[in-house]
N, C-alpha and C positions, 0 to 999 in steps of 0.2 A: 591651358587656355588663359587669356588675360582678362581678369575681372577687376572692375573698379567699384569700390563700396563707398558710398557717401553717407557718413554717420556712423560713429563708432560707439554707439549705446550697446545695451546688452544684446540686441538683435544683430547689429552690424559686427560686433566683436566675435559673437558666436559663429556667424557665417564665415568670417574671415579666418578664424582658427581652423574650421572644418575644411575649407578650400585650400588653405596653405598646407595642411596635413596631407591633402590629396595631390600635392605638388602642382597646384595651379598658381600662376603668377598673380598676386593680389596686391593692389594698391588701395589704401584706405585713407579717407579724408575725414577730419573732424575739426571743428572750430576751437576745440580746447587743446592748447599746446602740450599740456601735461599728459592727456590721454594719448596724443599722437606719439609723444616720447616713450611712454610706457609700452605702447604697441610695438615700436621699433626694437625695444629691448626684449620683449617677451615672446614675440611671434616672428615667424619668417615671412614678413611682409614689408612693403614699402608704405610708411605712414607719414603724413605731413599735415600741417594746419592750413585750413582754408574754409571758404564759404561755398557750400554745395551748389548754390543757385547762380554763382558767378562764372562766366565763361573762362576767365583767366585761371581760375582753380581747376576747371575741367581740362583745359589745355595742359596744365601742369601734370594732371593725373593721367594724361594721354588717353582720354576716352575715345579719340578719334580712331584708335587702332584696338579698342577693347572688344572682346567677344561679348561681354555682358556688363552693363552698368546697373547697379542696384542703388536706389535712393531710399534710404531707410533712416532718415533723421526723424526727430520727434514732431515735425511740422509738415502737415499735409501739403500745403501750398508750396513750400520749399522742395518737397519731394517731386511734385508734379513738374514744376519749372525745371528742376535739375534733370529729371529723366527725359523731358522733352528736348532740352538743350543737348543732352548727351546723344540722343538719337539723331538730331539734326547735324551734329558735328561728326558723326560717322560711327558711333557705337553700333555693333551688329544687333544687339537686343538691349532694351532698356526696360526696367521694372521699377515701379514706384510703390512704396508702402503707403497706404492711406488708412485713416481711422473712420472718418465721417461716412456713414452708409450712402448718403446722397451722391457721393462721388462715384459709386459703382452702380447706381441705379439707371439703367439704360432708358427707362420710361420717362425720365426727366431730361437727361442730356447725356451724350456719349462723349465723356471726357477722354477716354483712351484714344478714340479716333481723332478727336479735335486736336489733341496735343501729340499725336503720333507716338504713343507709348505702347509698348507690346503688351504689357499687363499691369494692372493695378491690383495689388494684393492687400487684403485686410487680414492682419494677424488674428483678429478676433473671430472673423468668419471662418478662416481656415481651421482654427481650434474648435469651433462649433461643428464644422463638417466632420472632424475627426471623432468627436463624441458621438455624433449622429450615426456614423458608420458603425461604431462599436455597439451602439444601442439597437439599431435596426437589424444588422446583419453583419457580424464580425468578418464574414468572408466576402462582403460586397465591396465593389470598387466605386467610390463616388468621386467622379473626376471633376471637381470644382473648377480646376484651372482651365479646362477646355472651353472654348468659345464663351469665355467670360462668365462661367458659372451657369450657362444656359442648359447644359446637358447633364444627365446622370447616368452613370453606368451601375447597374445593380444586378447581382447574382441572385438567382432563385432556383429552387428545386421543383422539378415536375412531379406532381403527386399522381398516384395510381388512378384517382378520380378525375383527373383533368381532362376536359373535352378535347385538349390538343394532342393527346396520345395517338400515335400511329397516323398522324396527318403530316403531310409535307408542309414546309414553311410557306410555300406559295399558296396553299389552301387555307392557311390561317387568316381570319378576319381581323388582322391587327389594325389599330389606329394608324393613320398615315405618319404620325410623328414618332412612331416606335419601330425599332428594328431589333431582331435577335442577332447579336453579333458573333457569339461563340457558343459551342456546345462541349461539355465535358462529360465523358462516359467511361467508366471503368479504367480510369487512369489516363485516358487520352483526351486531349483538348484540341479542337480545330475550329477554324472560322466557318460559320454556318453558311450553307448554300441553299438555294431555293428548293432543291430536291431532297434535303435532309428531313427525316422523320424523327419526331420526338418520342423518347421512351420514358417510362417511369424511372425515377431516380436520377435522370439527367440534370446536370447543373447547367443552366443557360444564362448568358449575360444579356440583359436588356438595355437598350440605348434609346434615350429620348428625354422628353420633358418629364419632370418628377411626377406630376399628377397622372399622366398617361402611363408611365412606367408602373406606378402603383396599381393602376387599373388592370393591366395585363398580368402583372405578377399575381394578383389575386385569383385570376382565371387559371394560370398555370398551376398554382398551388391548390386550386379548387376551393379550399376553405382558407379564408384569410387567418393569418396568425392572430391569436388573442390580443386585444388591445393592451398595451403596457401602460401602467401608471407611473409617470415620470415626474419627480420633483426636481426643480432647478433652483438652487440657492445662489442668488446674485443676479440682479437684473441689469448688469452692464451690457456692453455690446456683445460679448460672448454669449451670455445668457439669452439675450434677445434673439440673436441669430439662431441659437439652438431651438428656442421655442418655436420660431417661425418654421424651421425645417420639420420639427416633430409634430406640430399640430396639423400639418398637411399630410403626415404619414400615419394618421389615425391613432395617435397616441393620446392618452389623457394627460395633459400637461398642467402642472401647477408651478408657478414661479413666485418665489419669495424674495421680496426686495425691501430693504429697511428705509429707503427714502420715499416719503409719500409723493413728492412731486415727480420722481421717476416712475412710480407706480402708475400715475395718471398718464404718462407718456406711453408706457408699455400697454396699458389697457386700450389706448386709442389705436395702437398699431398691431395688436395681436387679436385675431378674430376668435380663436377657439382655445385660448389659454386662460386659466384661472389665475389672476394676479392677486397675490396677497401681500398686504402691508405688514411685513413681519421681519424680525431680525433672526436670521438663520444661525447666528452664533449663540443664541439662547436656547439651551436644551428645553426649557419650559415651553417656548414657542414651537419648537420642533414637535414636542409631544402634543401640544394643543392642535396643531395642524395635521396630526396623525401621519407624520412623515414615515414612521416605521412600517406602515402598510404598503408603501410604494415598492414597485418592482425595481426601480432604478432611481438613485439620487445623484445628481451632478452638481458639484460645488465649484463655483467660479466667482468668488466674491471680490477678486482683485488683490488678495493677500494670501501668500503661500501658507503661512502659519494658520490663518483663520480657515483656509480650505482644508487643511489637514485635521484641524480640531473638529470642524463640522463633520467631516468624513468619518472620524472615529465615533462621534455621537450617533450619527445616522446608522452606522453598522451596529452599534450597541442597541439601538432601538428596534433593529430587525430588518433593515432594508437588505434585499437580496444582493444588489450590485451597487457598489459605491464608486464614483468616478470623480477625480479631482484635477483641477488645474494646478500644477506644481512646476514652477519655472526653474527653481534652483536644482542643478544636477546633484548636488551633495545630499539632497533629500530623497533621492530615488530609492535607496535601500530602506530608509526609514518608513516610507509610505508602504512598501510591500510588507514589511514587518508588522505594521498596524492593521493589516487586513483590508486595506483599500484595494479594490479590484483593478482599477485602471487609472494610471497617471498619464496625463497629457501635458507636454511641455510645449508652449507656443513657439519657443525658439527652435526646437527640434522640428516641428511641423513646418515652419518657414524654411528651414534649411533643406528639408526634403524637396519642397517646392522649387527652390533655387536650383538644386541639382538637376531638375527636369529641364531647365533652360540651357544647360551647357552642351549644346549640340551645334553642328555645322550644317551648311547647305540650307535646304528649305525647311528643316526641322525646327519648329518652335519649342516643343516639349515632347517628352516621352515618358510613359508610365507602363510598367510591366504588369501584366495580369498574373496574379499570384498563382504559382504552381504550373506555369505553362511556358511555351516558347513564343507566346504572342504578346506583343506590346501595343499599346494605344498611342498613336502619334498625332500631334497637331502639326499640320504642314501649311506653309504659306504657298499659294499659287503664284509663282514668279512670272513676270511678263516675259513672253517669248518661249515659255516652256511647252513641252509636248502635251501636257495636261489640258492646255486651252484649245487644242486643235480639233478635238472630236467630242461628241456627246459621250456620256459615261458608258453607254453600251458598246461603243466602238473604241474605247480607250484601252490600249493593250497592257492592262494590268495583270500581274500574275494571279493565278487561281487562289493562292494563299494570302490574298489581300482583300480588304473590303473597305470601301468609302462609306462610313456610317453616317456622317453628317457634314453639311456645308454651312459655313457662316458667310453670308453674302450681305455686305454693307451693314444693315442694322437688324438682321433677323437670321435665325438658324433654322435649318430644315433637314429632314431626312430626304436625300435626293432620289429621283427616279431615273430610269434608264435613259430618258430623253433629255435630261438636265445637262448643261454645259457649264464648265468651270470658267471663271473669268479671272484675269489678273487682279490680285488684291484680295481674293477670297481666301478664307481659311478652311482647311479640310481636317476632319477627324477620321482617322483610318486605323483599322486593325491590321497589323502586318505580322506574319510569321517571320522569325529570325532569318530563315533560309532565303527569303526573297526581299529583304529590306533594301539591298543595293539596287536591285532591279526596279523595285517600286519607286524609289526616290528619284531615279533617273527621269521619271515622267514629270516631275515637279521642279527639276533643276535646269539651269541655264549654263551651258559650258562647263558642266560638272561642278558648279558651285551651289 
């Protein structure tokens, strides 16, 4: 596929290297001629100098025939303008990296729709989501990129005490915003149907808004898992996003931040997190705040060396699980040898997200459910497609597919049998590999 990358910083270069190694055609643009020259010499890409937000640069990069345009410069506004221009000029998909949380907050303004950008991705939010997945349930699938982060996919195990045992799914009194998407039992995984009955030890995938998913998960497990004590070292955007996710997941969260002014901002925006004005790089302050008694300590100070150092100190103080942001790939082996349990690289997280967008036809993105032949697809409902001709109950979809959610204009919902899809809607669907082609025909126009 043809991919245009605007911005050759650490993120842009990392993605370019990964895609070129996978034999995609990569064009990368940067305003620094030295960087462009080095890229042409070191990678199998086409690199040149230009300004990402200028139409002449985009024409030179041939975005009009690109399958994907990634705007990943260090400037939010440049990325938004560039991604919007690329989409208008003919790029099949356009993605902008943004830093400011307000740009992804649908309650204030829908920047994505206004600028006709397929996705705005926050490196910091993606990193926080990866940490949250590891903390809450290493086997869960938290699908942040679907419907702009409105949905969560979470795996949970049915306990012997659950009131849902031996009841068919249609008998369960689930909230309207939650659906059971798949069931895994004794090595087999299938898409859940209304007549399926749950058994003890089943692994089920819940789909819906985070708060409602947590509510149903607690019922399925009967007894909620014990609350975890989590310490977050570093109150930047990654730490802030992680605290926001975990405090709504019934974790006891303490966030340590060295800047007093930033502490005040965090305190105003976090409802159930204890914000401490303290320097996590000081062992004395770690001891004073009793960090050693925490179940999990996540270090995201913004500096790899500090993160590793604090991680070692936290482990030495007795923390069970230590997690760090470590961007440099050459530190990977060092981190493991020092006893740090989880290393998350923001660049790797972003690269995985980008790979989800490299698809054709109505497919916006695709994520495979671990250990199964089922994938979660985000599909766009194209004008004139068969999917718009009937209500869902009469839509001739294969049995091994399930429309789990619909994003319509500015809200997401779990659809009912009488709902009808409209052109411009986005659909989240679970599809088994054997029926992918048959399912996608319903959303395609003239096979595209």
